[in-house]
N, C-alpha and C positions, 0 to 999 in steps of 0.2 A: 564576523566569524568567517573563516575560510574553510572550505571543504576541498579535500583532495580526492577527486574522482578520476577514474580512468576515462579515456576518450569515449569508450562505449557507454559508460554510466552517464557521462555528461550529455551524450547524444540522446539517451533515453529521457533525461530530465528536460532537455530542450524540446523534444518531440511531444512529450506529455503536456508540458506547459503550453505549447502552441495549440495542441488539440483541445485543451480545456479552456483556452483563452485566459490563462493565468500567468503571472510573473513566475520566475523560477523560485523566488522566495515564498510566494503564496502556495505554490505546489508543494514545497518542502514542509511548510506549516501544516497543510492538509494531510500530508503523508505521516507526519508525526502524530497528529491527532488520531488518525486511523490506527496507527500502530499502538498508541497508548490505549485506545478503546479495546482493541483486540487483546492486548496483553492483560488488561484488567479482567476481562471476561475469562480468559484462560486461567489466570491466577485464582479466580473464584470457582474454578472447577467446571466452567461452562465449556461447551464445544462450539466451534464456529464452522459453518458449512457454506458451500456454494452449491447452487442447484441449477441444473440444466433447464432452460425455460420450456422445452418441449417434452423431454422424456421424464422430467422431474427427478432424474438421477442426482444423488447428492454425493459430494466428496468433502471430507473433513479438511479444513484449512489447518495446515501444520506450520507453526512458527518456530524457527530455530533460535535457541537462546545462546 
């Protein structure tokens, strides 16, 4: 499979793979599993939030379709 990414997008993939100690393929696989999990929850009417560790302030994660 070939992905056509912009230079910026490829830089992001490479940086994240390096930070996580993953190959680019493994990083993309993890990203797909995460996206699938979030999409399934949203399809089931659930909401997904991120929470600030100190203030406990929550923000809803929005996924564009």
